[in-house]
N, C-alpha and C positions, 0 to 999 in steps of 0.2 A: 740437613747435612748436604743434600744434593745441590741445593741452591748455593751454599757456601763454596762447594767444589767448582760449580759453574763460574762463579765470580772469580775465584782464584785462577781457573783455567783462562778466563778472559784477560786477566792481568798478565799471565804468562804469555799470552798472545801478543800483548803490547811489548813485552820485553823481547820476544822472538823477533818481531819486525824491527825493533830498535837496534838489536844486535846485528840483524841482517844489514841494516843501513851502515852501521859502524864497521862491518866486515869488509867494506869497500869491494864489493863483488866477490866475496869469499877469498880475498887475498890476505886478510889479517886473520891468522890462525886462531888467536885467542877469542876474538869476537865470533869467528865462524863456529868454534866449539860451543860457545855460549848460545849462539843461535840454534844449533842442533839440540842442545839440552833443553832450553826453554820451549822450543817448538814441540819436542817430545813430551815434556811435562804438560803442556797445554792440551795436546791431543789426549793424553792419558786421563787427565782430570775431566775433560769433556766426556770421554767414554764412560767414566764412572757416573757422571751426572745423568747420562742417558738411561741409566737403570731406573731412575725415578721420575724424570722429567720428559715430557713428549719431545720427540726429535726436532720437530719444527720450531717449537718454542726454545729449546736449549740451543740449537744451532744459531737461530736468529739473535738470541741474547749474547752468545759467545762472540759472534761476528760483530755485533753492535758494540760490545765492550772493546773489542780489538780495534775496530775502525775509529770509534770516538777517542779512545785512549791514544791511538797512533797520531791522530790529528793534533791532540793536545800536546803530546811529546814533540811533534814536529814544530809546533808554534813556540814552545818554550825553549827547546834545546837546539833546534836546527834553524831557527829564525825564519820559519815559513810564515806566509801571509796570515794576518789576523783580520782580514776584511770582514765587515759586518755580515755579508752574505754567507761567508764560510761559517761564521759563528751561528747564524740562523739555521743552516742545514745541520750543523753539529747538534743544535738543540732538537731538531727533528729526530735525529738518531737516538738521542737520549730519551726523548719522549716515547719513541717506539719501543725501546728496551723496557722502560718502566711500564708502559701499557701492556706489553706481553707478560711481564711478571705479575702485574695486578690481575689480569684476566685469566691467569693460570692457577690462581689460588683456589 
């Protein structure tokens, strides 16, 4: 269950940063509120996962999901660069997250 909570926390982290972008510097009240809610949920679920998963592993995976997910969202919805080098480093992040999960079992 802790791993599921951690993954969901990472997905909320992606939503958090996406809504932060859409808030236009916290000028758009609706997106600002969504940013606050999803950020809070992300931290809350991360804190629950820390009850069963080592802090270093949990934080690195949470941050990795957030970073990789944010890059993907940026590429798909905000027309950010899809250069091969960016995709390569994105693959490194994903590999690191998977490696931490596998080595924690």
